[in-house]
Legacy VTK file of the C-alpha trace (Angstrom):
# vtk DataFile Version 3.0
C-alpha trace
ASCII
DATASET POLYDATA
POINTS 126 float
8.433 2.803 4.055
5.763 2.315 1.226
2.423 0.649 2.418
1.202 -1.652 0.238
-2.757 -2.741 0.372
-1.698 -6.233 1.913
-0.077 -4.709 4.775
-2.666 -1.951 5.148
-5.907 -4.767 4.894
-3.675 -6.919 7.506
-3.291 -3.831 9.982
-6.968 -2.719 9.719
-8.757 -5.921 9.460
-8.228 -7.823 13.222
-9.501 -11.150 11.646
-6.911 -11.105 8.792
-4.511 -14.067 9.248
-1.495 -11.386 9.041
-3.050 -8.694 11.488
-0.809 -9.579 14.236
2.252 -9.481 12.319
1.508 -6.412 10.842
0.706 -4.765 14.130
3.799 -5.829 15.494
5.490 -3.879 12.187
3.775 -0.805 12.688
4.505 -0.441 16.653
8.327 -0.222 15.651
7.665 2.162 13.118
8.649 5.782 13.974
5.217 8.499 13.127
4.955 10.069 9.987
6.716 7.083 8.259
4.489 5.424 6.086
3.727 6.595 2.773
0.292 5.280 1.599
-0.038 5.784 -2.108
-3.632 7.202 -3.052
-4.148 4.314 -5.103
-3.210 1.849 -2.177
-6.322 3.646 -0.250
-8.482 2.911 -3.180
-7.616 -0.710 -3.369
-7.710 -1.356 0.284
-11.212 0.754 0.449
-12.837 -1.648 -2.394
-11.668 -4.722 -0.770
-12.904 -3.570 2.843
-16.244 -2.256 1.412
-16.992 -5.783 -0.531
-15.434 -8.099 2.495
-16.704 -5.799 5.390
-19.395 -3.261 4.384
-19.035 0.443 3.376
-19.084 1.588 7.009
-15.950 -0.276 7.723
-14.136 1.001 4.665
-15.189 4.708 5.559
-13.823 4.338 8.919
-10.425 2.763 7.316
-10.052 6.041 5.410
-10.927 8.095 8.236
-8.202 6.365 10.684
-5.658 6.683 7.928
-6.303 10.224 7.673
-6.364 11.167 11.218
-3.072 8.991 12.128
-0.005 10.961 12.224
2.039 7.681 11.176
0.312 7.792 7.761
1.018 10.324 4.807
-0.805 9.928 2.132
0.744 10.210 -1.287
-1.055 11.680 -4.285
0.668 10.787 -7.667
1.599 13.250 -10.441
0.916 12.652 -14.058
4.813 11.686 -14.562
4.470 8.808 -11.769
1.189 7.420 -13.564
3.453 7.205 -16.828
6.265 6.065 -14.980
3.951 2.745 -13.873
2.473 2.460 -17.343
6.088 2.013 -18.745
7.079 -0.357 -15.847
4.021 -2.192 -16.258
4.754 -2.609 -20.289
8.039 -3.609 -19.543
7.244 -6.404 -16.885
3.894 -7.228 -17.730
3.305 -9.192 -14.601
-0.339 -9.938 -13.357
-0.726 -7.582 -10.725
-2.564 -4.349 -10.136
-1.713 -0.805 -11.001
-1.464 0.097 -7.509
1.387 -2.564 -7.055
3.244 -1.380 -10.237
2.955 1.747 -8.379
4.348 1.110 -5.202
7.875 -0.336 -7.213
7.634 2.684 -9.041
7.784 4.851 -5.858
10.283 2.579 -4.194
12.528 3.060 -7.136
11.885 6.846 -6.994
12.189 7.622 -3.076
14.375 4.400 -1.975
11.755 3.635 0.457
10.852 0.024 1.124
7.365 -1.687 0.389
5.250 -2.861 3.412
3.972 -5.970 1.816
3.192 -9.286 2.499
3.031 -10.021 -1.340
5.857 -12.076 -2.058
5.853 -10.852 -5.778
5.954 -7.405 -5.005
8.806 -7.631 -2.559
10.811 -9.772 -4.911
9.934 -7.483 -8.254
11.057 -4.079 -5.796
14.234 -5.871 -4.476
14.979 -6.624 -8.445
14.126 -3.133 -9.970
LINES 1 127
126 0 1 2 3 4 5 6 7 8 9 10 11 12 13 14 15 16 17 18 19 20 21 22 23 24 25 26 27 28 29 30 31 32 33 34 35 36 37 38 39 40 41 42 43 44 45 46 47 48 49 50 51 52 53 54 55 56 57 58 59 60 61 62 63 64 65 66 67 68 69 70 71 72 73 74 75 76 77 78 79 80 81 82 83 84 85 86 87 88 89 90 91 92 93 94 95 96 97 98 99 100 101 102 103 104 105 106 107 108 109 110 111 112 113 114 115 116 117 118 119 120 121 122 123 124 125
C-alpha cells in the first residue's frame, strides 16, 4: 500500500473528519506494509506545519520514522522523469506528489491509500 498525504493527515490528525476511518484501515494492515514516498512526507509535513504548528509536524516525521509499519520511499531520477511524463500526459490539477503516487502504484502494483477520489479514480485507470 502506498500512503497518500490525505491518508497520512487523517491518520495522524485526531480532529480530522476521516481520522477514525484511517485508524480502522491502519489497524487492519500488516507491519511494514505502508510505503510512504518522500514527497508525501513533505506534503503532509507542510499541511501539519501550517495547520498545527512546527512541533506537531516534526513529531509526525518522528512517528513515521520509528513506526515499523511505514517504509519511507525515496524516489530516483528515473521516477522523477516518469512522474513528469505522467503529469504532462494527464494535465490534471494535482500535486506532484499525487502524480508520483500514481507512478509508484503503476510500477509496483501497490494500491494507494487515499481519501482523494480523483487520485483513486486515476490510479485505477492507469
